[in-house]
C-alpha positions in Angstrom: 0.0 0.0 0.0 1.1 3.5 -0.8 -0.1 6.8 0.5 0.2 10.0 -1.5 -0.5 13.5 -0.1 -1.3 16.8 -1.7 -0.6 19.1 1.3 -2.0 22.3 -0.3 -5.3 20.7 -1.0 -5.5 19.0 2.4 -6.5 15.8 0.8 -5.1 12.3 0.8 -5.4 9.6 -1.8 -4.9 6.1 -0.6 -3.8 3.6 -3.1 -5.2 0.5 -1.7 -3.7 -2.9 -1.3 -5.6 -6.2 -1.2 -8.3 -6.7 1.3 -7.6 -8.9 4.4 -9.3 -12.3 4.1 -12.2 -12.8 6.3 -12.9 -9.1 7.0 -16.5 -8.1 7.9 -18.4 -7.1 4.8 -21.2 -5.0 6.3 -21.0 -1.2 6.0 -21.9 0.7 9.3 -25.5 2.0 9.4 -26.0 5.4 7.6 -22.5 5.2 6.1 -21.4 4.3 2.6 -18.4 2.2 1.8 -16.0 1.5 -1.0 -13.4 -1.1 -1.8 -14.5 -3.9 0.6 -14.8 -1.4 3.5 -11.4 0.1 2.9 -13.0 3.5 2.6 -15.9 4.2 5.1 -17.7 7.5 4.6 -20.0 8.7 7.3 -20.0 12.4 6.5 -23.0 14.4 7.9 -25.2 11.4 8.8 -26.2 12.4 12.4 -23.9 9.9 14.2 -23.6 10.4 18.0 -21.0 7.7 18.6 -18.0 6.3 16.7 -19.0 3.4 14.5 -16.9 0.2 14.6 -15.1 -0.6 11.4 -12.8 -3.6 10.6 -9.1 -3.8 10.5 -9.3 -3.7 6.7 -10.5 -0.1 6.7 -7.9 2.4 5.6 -9.8 5.7 5.5 -12.6 6.6 7.9 -14.5 9.9 7.3 -16.6 11.0 10.3 -16.9 14.7 9.5 -19.9 16.8 10.5 -21.4 14.5 13.1 -22.1 15.1 16.8 -19.6 12.9 18.6 -18.7 15.0 21.7 -15.7 13.1 22.9 -13.3 10.3 22.0 -13.1 7.7 24.7 -10.4 5.1 25.3 -10.5 2.2 22.9 -12.9 3.9 20.5 -10.8 2.6 17.5 -9.6 -0.7 19.0 -10.9 -2.7 16.1 -9.6 -0.2 13.5 -6.0 -1.0 13.5 -5.5 -0.6 9.8 -6.6 3.0 9.6 -4.2 5.3 7.8 -6.4 8.4 7.5 -9.0 9.5 10.0 -11.2 12.6 9.4 -13.1 14.1 12.4 -13.6 17.7 11.5 -16.7 19.5 12.8 -17.7 16.7 15.1 -18.5 18.9 18.1 -15.6 17.2 19.9 -14.9 18.8 23.3 -12.4 16.4 24.8 -9.9 13.8 23.7 -9.4 11.2 26.4 -6.3 9.3 27.4 -5.4 6.6 24.8 -8.2 7.8 22.6 -6.4 6.5 19.5 -4.9 3.4 21.1 -4.2 0.7 18.5 -3.8 3.1 15.5 -0.2 2.3 14.9 -0.5 2.7 11.1 -2.3 6.1 11.2 -0.6 8.8 9.1 -3.3 11.5 8.8 -5.4 12.8 11.7 -7.9 15.6 11.1 -9.5 17.2 14.2 -10.0 20.7 12.9 -13.1 22.9 13.6 -14.2 21.3 16.8 -14.6 22.6 20.4 -11.7 20.7 21.9 -10.6 22.3 25.1 -9.0 19.3 26.8 -6.5 16.8 25.5 -5.6 14.3 28.2 -2.0 13.1 28.7 -1.5 9.9 26.7 -4.2 10.9 24.2 -1.8 10.3 21.3 -0.2 7.1 22.6 0.9 4.6 19.9 0.6 7.1 17.1 4.2 6.5 16.1 3.5 6.7 12.3 1.4 9.9 12.5 2.8 12.5 10.1 0.1 15.1 9.7 -1.9 16.3 12.7 -4.6 19.0 12.3 -5.9 20.6 15.5 -6.7 24.1 14.2 -9.8 26.1 15.1 -10.4 24.5 18.5 -10.4 25.9 22.1 -7.1 24.4 23.2 -5.4 26.6 25.9 -2.7 24.3 27.2 -0.5 21.5 25.9 0.7 18.9 28.4 4.4 18.2 28.5 5.3 15.3 26.3 1.8 15.2 24.7 3.3 14.8 21.2 6.2 12.5 22.3 4.9 9.3 20.7 4.9 11.1 17.3 8.4 10.4 16.2 7.4 10.9 12.5 5.3 14.0 12.9 6.0 16.4 10.0 3.2 19.0 10.1 1.4 20.2 13.3 -1.5 22.6 12.8 -2.5 24.5 15.9 -3.8 27.7 14.3 -6.8 29.6 15.9 -6.8 28.1 19.4 -6.4 29.7 22.8 -2.8 28.9 23.6 -1.2 31.4 26.0 2.3 30.1 26.5 4.7 27.4 25.3 6.8 25.6 28.0 9.9 23.4 27.7 9.0 19.8 26.9 5.8 20.7 24.9 7.2 19.2 21.7 9.4 16.5 23.3 9.9 13.6 21.0 8.6 15.3 17.8 12.2 15.7 16.6 11.2 15.5 12.9 8.6 18.2 13.0 9.2 20.6 10.1 6.0 22.8 9.8 4.6 24.3 13.0 1.5 26.5 12.7 0.4 28.5 15.7 -1.2 31.6 14.2 -4.2 33.2 15.8 -3.7 32.1 19.4 -3.2 34.2 22.6 0.5 33.5 23.0 2.3 36.1 25.1 5.3 34.0 26.1 7.6 31.4 24.5 9.6 30.2 27.4 13.4 29.5 26.8 13.8 25.9 25.7 10.2 25.4 24.4 11.4 24.9 20.8 14.6 23.0 21.6 13.1 19.7 20.8 12.1 20.8 17.3 15.3 22.5 16.1 14.7 21.2 12.6 11.7 23.4 12.0 11.6 24.8 8.4 8.3 26.8 8.7 7.1 28.5 11.9 4.0 30.7 11.9 3.3 32.8 15.0 1.3 35.7 13.5 -1.9 37.0 15.2 -0.7 36.4 18.7 0.0 38.8 21.7 3.8 38.7 22.0 5.2 42.2 22.8 8.8 41.1 22.8 10.7 39.0 20.3 11.3 35.5 21.9 15.0 35.4 21.2 15.9 32.8 23.8 13.2 30.4 22.7 14.3 30.8 19.0 18.0 30.4 19.6 18.2 26.7 19.0 16.4 26.7 15.7 18.8 26.0 12.9 17.0 25.7 9.5 13.9 27.9 9.6 13.2 28.9 6.0 10.0 30.9 6.6 9.1 32.8 9.8 5.7 34.6 10.2 5.4 37.1 13.1 2.9 39.6 11.7 0.2 41.1 13.9 2.1 40.7 17.2 2.5 44.0 19.2 6.3 44.1 19.0 7.9 47.5 19.0 11.5 46.4 18.4 13.5 43.5 16.9 16.8 42.9 18.8 20.3 42.2 17.7 21.0 38.7 16.3 17.2 37.9 16.3 17.5 35.5 13.4 21.2 34.6 13.5 20.9 30.9 14.4 18.9 30.1 11.2 19.9 33.2 9.1 21.6 31.4 6.3 18.5 29.4 5.6 15.7 32.0 6.1 14.2 33.0 2.8 10.8 34.5 3.9 10.2 36.8 6.9 6.8 38.4 7.6 6.8 41.3 10.1 3.7 43.2 8.9 1.0 44.9 11.0 3.0 44.9 14.3 3.4 48.6 15.2 7.1 47.9 14.8 9.1 51.0 15.5 12.7 50.0 15.2 15.2 47.3 14.3 18.4 47.1 16.4 21.4 47.7 14.1 22.4 44.0 14.3 18.9 42.5 13.9 19.7 40.9 10.6 23.2 39.7 11.5 23.8 36.3 9.9 20.8 36.6 7.5 22.3 35.9 4.1 19.5 34.2 2.0 16.4 36.5 2.5 14.2 36.7 -0.5 10.9 37.9 0.8 10.6 40.5 3.5 7.2 41.9 4.5 7.2 45.1 6.6 3.9 46.7 5.7 1.8 48.7 8.2 4.3 49.5 10.9 5.9 52.6 12.4 9.4 52.2 10.8 11.5 55.2 9.9 14.6 53.4 8.9 16.2 50.0 8.2 19.1 48.5 10.1 22.7 48.5 8.8 22.8 44.7 9.0 20.1 44.2 6.3 21.6 43.0 3.1 19.4 43.7 0.0 21.4 41.7 -2.5 19.2 38.5 -2.2 15.8 40.2 -1.8 13.4 39.9 -4.7 10.1 40.8 -2.9 10.0 43.6 -0.4 6.9 45.3 1.0 7.2 48.6 2.8 3.9 50.5 2.6 2.3 52.5 5.4 5.5 53.3 7.3 6.7 56.8 8.2 10.0 56.5 6.4 12.7 59.1 7.1 14.3 59.9 3.8 17.9 60.5 4.9 21.2 58.9 4.0 20.4 56.1 6.5 17.8 54.9 4.0 20.2 55.2 1.0 21.0 51.4 0.7 17.2 50.9 0.2 17.1 53.5 -2.6 20.2 52.0 -4.3 18.5 48.6 -4.2 15.4 50.1 -5.8 17.5 51.7 -8.5 19.1 48.3 -9.3 16.0 46.2 -9.4 12.6 46.1 -11.2 11.0 45.6 -7.8 10.3 49.2 -6.6 7.9 48.9 -3.7 5.6 51.5 -2.4 7.4 53.4 0.3 6.5 57.1 1.1 8.8 59.6 2.8 7.3 61.2 6.0 10.4 63.3 6.7 12.3 65.6 6.2 9.6 68.2 5.4 10.9 68.8 1.9 10.5 65.2 1.0 7.2 64.5 2.8 4.7 62.4 0.7 7.3 61.6 -2.0 8.0 58.0 -2.9 11.4 56.8 -1.7 12.1 55.7 -5.3 11.6 59.3 -6.6 13.0 61.3 -3.7 16.0 63.6 -4.4 17.1 63.2 -0.7 19.7 60.6 -1.5 21.7 62.3 -4.3 24.5 63.3 -2.0 24.7 60.0 0.0 27.9 58.0 -0.4 27.8 54.2 -0.7 29.6 52.5 2.2 32.6 50.5 1.0 32.1 46.7 1.6 34.7 44.8 3.5 36.3 41.8 1.9 34.9 38.6 3.3 37.2 36.2 4.9 37.0 32.5 4.1 34.0 30.9 2.3 30.5 30.1 3.2 29.8 26.5 4.3 
């Protein structure tokens, strides 16, 4: 049996192997089934409890039913499941060992429920789980080690919950996690060490939270982040060395709609591969000396009160050398107010700073 995933579509096509001899042949009441019960579809049929399906079943779709909770052993006879869909099932709690026996499960969809409680041990035995969707629930806390059985977890979707903080040990065991989505929560604090167990993250979304300071200690162990999204957090400043630990991998950085006032001069130290930088809708007057423009091909700057002085000259030189000439309006000095940075005459007398020769080679 093979499993093929189209992540952007959020769907899974299971290429089915031969049915197990002697498997029950009766489809659960109200459901419809395909391939000798290998696909069992119970979407929007008014179920109030989880139906029993045989070990031959590979995909079970229970979307849009009123199930309330998942009790221990609910899937004890469904050991062959690879994909389990439980979106919009009015789930409020996931009990301990709720998915016990599902050692082959790869896809678990629990989005758009009312889950506020996930008991310790809820995900026990899900050692093959690769994609876990918990977005749009009411989750406010994640127990230490909750995800530890998931040694193959690749994508964890936690957008639009009520998480307030992340503590050390939250992601213990999920060492292969690559995409972590936590947009639209109530996060104010990422404690130092809370991301140490997932240092191989490539994508991290933290936008639409309540963080007022950049969590530099929590981020310091991340090594290969390619895309970081922090927009719509009320941060006024970005400190020195904010992205240094993963700077040579980071290609996309989103810092829009934050009320951001200033970058420390060394904020972009170590950032050598940035291609997309989104700074719209902030209170920025200038950009830091450490920002290198040479790799950028998509830069957004609108709705900032830019100060058109020589400190902004590197930006203007980049604009003159590229077809990408983003919207950026001077707010000061008075003579340049309301002029586009790309058209301003304020930079005509600014000298380009000589670049120092680099020592050694990049590894």
